[in-house]
N, C-alpha and C positions, 0 to 999 in steps of 0.2 A: 107286761111282758108287750103291751102296746106302750105305752109310755116309753121303752128302750127305744121303738123303732122311729117313735115320732121324735124321739132327743136325737138318735143319730142323722136323721135327714136334716134337721133344722139347722144342727152344728156343722153339717157337711154345707148345706147351702149358705151357710155365711163363711166359711172357709173359700169356697167359689167366687162370690160377692168380695172379699176384700185380697183375692189372690191377682197377682199381676196378670193380663192378658198379651199373648196368648200363654196358656199353660195346660197342664194335663194332672189331675189329682185323682188319686185310685183308692178308690174305698173298697177296701180288703174285707168281707166279711161271710158268713155263713149264707149259703143261697137260699135261706129264708128270709135272710135281711136284706138280698140284693133285688131279689125278684119283680117284678113288675105287676104281678098279679097278687091277689089276696090268698092266702094259704088256708087250706082246709085241714085246722088240727085234731087230731084223732084224739085229743084231751080233753076230756072233760069239764075241769077248769075254765076252760076258753066257752065261752059262748058266741057262735057266728065264727068268722074269720079273722083272721089278724091281718092289719095292713103292715106288708115290709116300708122299710125305709124307702126301699128300689121304685115304691108306686109316686110317693114325693117327689122323688129327685128325675123321675122319667116325667112326669108332669111338670116340674120346673126346668129342667133341663135339654128337653125332647130329645132330638136324637142326637145329641152330645152326652146323654147317658147311654152307655153301653153295659147291660146287665149281660156276667159272664158266670154261666153255671158250672158247676163243678161235677163231676160224675168220676166214678171212680169203681174197680173193680173189686180186689180183695184187699183186706189190712184190718189195722186196728184205729182208734181216736182216743183220744184224753178225753174224760169226762170230771172234771175236778183233778184229785190225783190219781185217778184210776185209769190204767188202760182197760179198755174194752172191744173187743172185737166187732166188725162191721156186722150188721144182720147178714142172712147168706143172701148172695145173688140170686135175683130171680129173674129168670129168662123175658119174661113179659113185662119188666120193670125199666127205667129209663138207664139204668146204669148197666142191667144185662144186655138191652140193646145193642148200647154202645160197644160194650164188651165183647158182643158178637161178632164187630168188625174184624177183630184178630189183631190190632194194632196196640203196640205198648202205650202208644200217647197220639194224641190228636186233638184238632179244633174242629168246630163245624161252625161256618157263618148262617144260622137259623134264618135271618132277613133275607139270604139270596136262594135260598130254596123254594123249587117249583115241584107241582104235580105231586106222585103218589108221596115222594121225600115230604114234603110240604104238608100234606094230610095227615101223614104219620105222625110229623112233630106237633100235628095241633090236638091230636088224640091224648087225652086223660090217660097217664101211665102212674105206675107206683114209682117213686123215688126215696130212697133210703136218707132220712133227717136225721144224722146222730145215729140214734140206737132205736129207732124208730122209723116207720114208713109213711111217708104221705103222698096223697095225689097230686100231679103236676099237670100242666099242660107245657110241653116244654117251647113251644114258639109264641105261646103267649107271655109266658114267666120271665124268659131270655132271650137275648137277641143273640146269642153264640153260647157253644159247650164247649169244653175242656174235657177230654177222657185222660186219666192215667188207670193204669193196669192193676197198681198197689199204692196203699197208703199208709203212711208210718208217722204216729205225731212226733215232733221234735221233742228232746229232753230238755226241758228249761236249765240253763245252768247260771248260778250265784256268782257274780266275782269275789275272787279272793280277798 
């Protein structure tokens, strides 16, 4: 698992080096890969914390790297060929906190928060990671958050 994140970061940094400036590159990956903080994986196969690609990207690119975490209310995801429902929405989780705002879709710039809002986003909270849950300190892991109230995986279509 660590090899994958190391390879993603190395390849993306190589692309950045070879891309004419000014330019923008979007690295679209799961929260666990874009995060700027080590993951606390509840899987006993892993010893210690995993280092997401986002850590190396943030170290190399500085403020040019923006880690955007995605949170959602309800829905399902694709795991291999299966569609599985997301775990129930825990009101104490990051997803639950954002769902309590009551808007179907919005974003939060975590870098601009102050006072109680900043303190709240510095605290560790559970966050759904596919079919499991991991603790995350949002303001440490991400620069911004996007919330959508429901998610459903796309259905891949093969060309005819």
